[in-house]
N, C-alpha and C positions, 0 to 999 in steps of 0.2 A: 437597603430597604428604602423605597421612596416615601418621603414624608408628605402626606396629602394635607391640603388646607383644612379638610374636615377632621383630620386626626391630630391637629397641631396642639390642641389644649390637653396635652398629657402632663407629665410631671413638670416639664419646663414651662408649659403654658400656665399651669396653676401657680408656679413660683412667680411668673411674670405678673399674673393678676394680683397675687398677694402683695407683691412689691409696689404695684400701682395703687394699692389701697382699695381694691374692689371689695374683697370679703363677701359677706352674704348679700349685701345690697347690689353689688356689681354696677354701681352708677355713681357719678358725681351728681350734685343737685340738678344740673341742667343737661348733662351729656352722659352717654355711655360710650366712651372712647378715650383714647390717649392722644396727646398733642405731639406732632412732629414739628420741629423748628427748622426754619430755613437757614442755610449757610450762605446763600447767594446775597448779593447786595440788592436791597429792595428799594423801589422808588418811593418818593414822598407821596402820601395819599392825595388824591384829587388833582393829579397832574396829567393823567392819561385820559383822553376822550373816550366816552362810551361807544364801542362799536355795536352795530346792529347786524345780526346774521342776515344774509340775503335770503329772499324767499324763492322757492321753486314750486311750480304748479304744473298741472296737466294730468291727463289720464294715465300716463306712464312716465315715471320719474326714475332716473338712474343715478345712483350714488356709489362712488368708489371709495373704499376704505384703504388707506395707505399710510405709511410712515412718512412724516414730513417734519421739517423744522419751522417753528413759528416764533416770532418775537413776542413773548408775553411780558417779560420783564425787559425794560428798555436796555438795549445793548447786548442782550443775551439771546441765544437761540435755544428753544426747548423742543426736543424730539417729542412728537405727538402722534398717537394713533388717531388719525383724522378722517372724518367723513368729508369727502371732496376737498381735502387739504385745509379744513377749517376746524377751529375749536371755539365754541360749539359748532356742530355741523350746520348746514343750511336748514332753514325753516321750511319744512314741507307744508304746503297748503292744499287741502282737499275740500270737497263740497259734500254736505250731508245728502245721502241718497244717490250719490254718484260713485261707482266703484273706481278705485285707483290701484294701479300696480306700481310698487316701488321695488326696483331691482337693486340689490346691494351686491357689489362686486368686491369680495375680500381679497385684497392684494397684500395683506399684512403677513408677518412671519408667524402669526398665531391664528388658530381657528376662531371664528366668531359666529354668533347667532343674534339676530336683531329682534328685540321685543318692542312693539308699539304699546307703550305704557298708557293705559286708559282706553285702548282700542277695543271695539266690539268686533272681534276677529275670529274666524274659524280656527280650530286648533292646529291645523297643519300650517298656518301662517302666523301663529302667535309667538313663535320663538321659544320653543321648549328648551330648557337648559342643556339637554344632552345632544341637541341637534347641531352643535357648532361644527363648522366646516370651512374650507377654503373655497375660493372661486365665486361665481355669480349665483344668486338665488332670487327668484321672484317672490315677493310678498304681496298677496292680494288682499286689499282692504275694502270690504263691500260698502262702507260708508253708512252702515245702518245705525246711526247715532246722531244726536243733536250736536249743535255747535259746541266746541269745547277746546281747551288748551291741553293737548296731549304732548308726549315726548317719546322719542325713540332712543334706545341705548342697547349696549351689548348685554347679553344674558347668558354667557358661557358658564356652564357648571363649574364651580370651584374657583372661577377667575373673573367673575363679574366685577369685583372691587378693583383690582389693578387695571382692568381694561377700560372701565369707565373713568377711573382716575387719570388714565393716560389720554383721555379725550373722546371716547366713543359715546357721545351724547348729542342730542339736538332736539329742537322743538318740532311739533307737528300740529298745525291748527286746522280744525274743522270749522267751516263756516256754514250758515244756513240763512233762510229768508227771515226767520223770526228775529234773529240777532241783528241782521242788516237793517231791519225796519226801525230799530231803536236809535235815538239821537245821541249815542255815545261818542266819545272822542274817537277819531279815526285818522287814517293817513299817517302823517309824521307825528301825530299825537297819540298813536297807539303803538307802544314800544314793549318788546319782550325784555324781561330782566331774568336771565338765567344765572342763578347765584351758586357758586361753588367755592370750596376752600381747598387750597393746595399748599404744599411745602416744596421748596426748591433747593436742590443741591447747588454747590458753589458755581458749577458750570452752567446753571440755568435749567438743568433737567429736573423733571418731577422726582421728588424723593418719596419712595413708597416702600414699606417693609414686605416686599414680595418673597414668597417661598419658591417661586419659579426662578431657577438660575438664569434663564434668559432675560428676566425682567428685573433682577436684583440690582439695587444701587449700592455700591461700596460704602461702608460706614453707616448704613441705616440698619437699625436693629430689626428683629423679626418678631417681636412680641407685642404687636399692636392689634391683635385680632379681635379684641373687644370693640374695635372701631377705630378708624383713622381720622384725625383732625389735622388740618393744615393751619398755618399761621398767616396765610395770605388769603384775603377774600377777593375773589374774582367775580365780576359781573359781565356776562357775555364774553368771557375770556380775558378781561382786562382788570388789572389790580386797582381796587378802590377808584373807579373811574369818575369822571365828571360829565354831566350832561347840561347843556344850555337849554333853558326852557323859557317860554313866554308865560305871562301871568294869566294863565287859563287852566282849564282842566286837561289832564292827561290820563290815558288808560295804560296801566302797566300789567302785563301778564307775567306774574312772578312764578318761577319754578325754583324749588330747592333741589338742585342736582348734586348736592354734596354727598359723599359716601356715608357720613355718619352725623354731621353737624346739624343741630337744631338752631333756629334763629328766632329771636323775638324782635320784630321789626317795628320801628317807630320813626316818625319824622321829627327833626329838631332844627329850627323852632317848631313848636307843636302845630300839627295839622292832621286831621283824621285821614285814615285810609278807608275809603268807602268800598266795601267788597260787593261786587256785582256777580261774581261767578266763582265756582269751586272746581274741583277736579273734573266733574261731569257736566260743566256748562253753567248757564245762567241760574242764579238764585231766583226765588219768587219775588223777593223784595230786597233792597239793599241792606247790608249790615255794616254799621260804622264801628271801626276799630281804632282806639288810641294806640294799642299795641297788638301786633299780629303775630301769633306763634306759627312757625312754618317748619314742619318736620321733613326729613329727606323723602323725596318723591312727591310731595304735595304741591298743588298749584293753587294760586289765589289770583283772581282777576279783580283788580282794584282800580279805583279812580282817585287821583290826588288833585286837589284844586289849589293852584298857586296864585289865585287872583288877589288874595289878601296880602301878598308880599310885593314890596316895591322893587323896581328894577335895581339890581346890585345886591339883593339879598341872596345869601347862600343857605340852602336847606339841605341838611344831611340826613340820609337814611342810616339810622343807627341800628346796631344789634345789641339790645339791652342785656343779653346774657353772654355777650362776648367779653374778652379780656385783652387788654393791650391792643395788639394789631387787629384783633377780630371784633373790636367794638364798633368800628365804622364799616359800612358796606359801600356807599357811594355818595356823591353830592350832586345836587341840582343847583345850577346858577341861573337865577332869574335875570334875564337880560333886557326884556322889553314888555310893553303893554301890547295887547292884541285883541281882536274881536273874538268874542266867545260864540261858538256856533254849536255847542254840545250841551247836553243835560243828562242827569241821572233820573230816569222816571221812577215814581214810587212803586210801580209794578213792573217787573222785568219779564216774568214768564209764569207759567203754571206748572207745578210739579205734582205728579200723582203721589199720594202718600201710601206707602206700603203698610198694611195693617198687621201688626204682630199677633193680634188675636186670631187671625186666620192663617197663621204659619203652619206649614205641614209638619215641621219638627224643629227642635232646638239642638244646636251642636256647640260644644266648647272646644276652643283651641287655646292651649297653654303654651306661651312662649317663655322659655327659661333655659338657663344653663344647668345641665343635668349630667349625671354620671352615665357613661357608656363603657363598660368594662373598666380598663385602667385610665380612661380619659374622661374629661368633662367637655361637653360640647354644647353649643347653642342648638336647641332642638324644639320641635313642636310636638306637644303631647308626649314628651319623653321618648320619641322615636327618631331614628336617623331618617333622613330623606331617602325615599325609595322611588326612583324615577319609573320603575316598572310596576309599582303597586298603586293603590288608590285608597285614600283615607276617608273619602266621602263620595256619595253618589247622588247629588241633588237632581231633582226632576225639573226639567225645563218648564218655566211658567209658574212654578209653585214657590211661594215665599217661604223662606226659612229665617229663623232668628239664630244668629251666631254670637256667642259670648267669647270675647278675646280676653285673656288673662296674662299678666306680665310679671316679670321679676325686675326688669330694668327698662330703659327706653327702647321700645321696639315699634318703629313705624311700620304698620302692617299693610301690605298691598295685596289685593285680590284681583286676579285676572278675569277676563271676559266681560263681566257686568258690574255696574256700580251698585253701591249700597247706600242706605240711609242710617245715620247714627241715631239710636233710640235713647241711650242713657249712658252716663259715666258714673261708675260706683253706685248705681241705683238711683242717681239723681239726674237732672236734666243734662242734655248735651251742652258743650261749650259753644259760644257764638261762632267759633271757627269751624265747628262741625256741620254747619248748615249746608243744605243742598245735597246733590248727588256726589258721593265720594267714591274713590277707588283706593285711596291710601289714607290712613288715619294715624294720628299721633297717640300711641299707647304708651303711657308713662309708668314709672316704677310702681310696683305693687298696686296696680290698677286693674279693674275689669271694666269692660265696655261692651254694650249690647248693640248689635246692628241688625237691620233687616235687609236681606239680599234676595233677589229673584233673578235667576239666570235665564236668559232667553237666546233663541236664535240658533245655537250651534251645540251639537252633542259631541263630546270628546273629552280629552285629557287636558287639564289646566293646573296651575299651581297658585297657592297663596304663600306668602313668605314675609319675613322681616326685610324692610328696605334699608336698614343699616347693612351696607353691602358686605362688610366683613362678617356679619352674622349670617347673612344669606349664603356666603361662600363656605361657611362651616356648618351647613346642614339645617339651618333654621328655615325649612321650607317643607310644604306638604302638597301632595297631589290630590285633586278631586276630579271626578269624571261625571260630567253632565250627561243626562240620558232622557 
């Protein structure tokens, strides 16, 4: 009998969870996941330069998915499922209001399906989990959305976790005239920071507890399905990298592309991270963070000002909820003075407020580990994911209030349209909830209310936990817009 990822939490899975100390809470204070430790020789932090993925533009972009070897740890080659031979893949750039076709040619030994995370996309091009295949496929992105930091990644049913872990992720930037008109840092002072965590086997390969025999790494246990944490922090595919900066402002587009790890980011010596954008683009006004929580799938567009630091100063981006090797993310080395030609305006954009008092209806979505026959599984509303069914039928153009309820850490992602966070536990949203969101950090034993209005496209979409191991074990639901 084939053991599926969604059926794994049977007797053995429960024993593994109990041994891991999950019990009824199913979470550590900061993570719902278990740590994999590397056996490879790891480099000293802050010795590898920060790479920046190349940008690709145009009305028709072609990306090839193939297996390749990349030097991530110095002196070792890591087999990677790569977009165009890179990890992360190239940064696709498009223009709001201008359609773009991205052709993905899958030459990997496994089927794949690409999801543009945060994209306002027709259902036939959204990357539904059961549509994984080999060969070339065109994805048509109409560009019917404002400027924002999106990302693309594999979305194969039951195997999103291992395939993203092995490299299938990349950024997609949408630009527009409103954002271009702002005096924000640009050019070589606008830099993506794609943050992931990985564990490495002795030969440099990614260590992952896969149930797929073709992907399994010898010596790695298989009982990590509450979530996988690595002990190496990568930024743009480099371990604890360093970036030389001038004593001016920089714009950083931060993506947490980790399978399960949450981060609490802060600069040391202290300097604020001034948030100018969220998942769905510009905020109305900047939000200043001394510490910035980032859950898997979330994006934060921030400006950091290094003008207060003398040349020679080293500023570290820390993870305040990390431990040992995961406490540091990367380092900035201030090397020179330079002319400042940017600013952060007090008003960035205008955002329409969705009125919950005018909502057509309210729905509740419960994310929890629940019994299903002899197994316990990560589920939504106590049901297995049914790709052929539908759990909700929202009407296009009508606002709904959705309540999300959790038992553990569940970063929740909603496809098609962004939402606005209304409340946490009946109180105000957190500062990190500002603006248009498509992924939100749902914490243990928490409920969260959001307003969502789907527009543009009728069809079948999903919402799910973006802890990828939870997603692969059925923590996903289908809704059909009409």
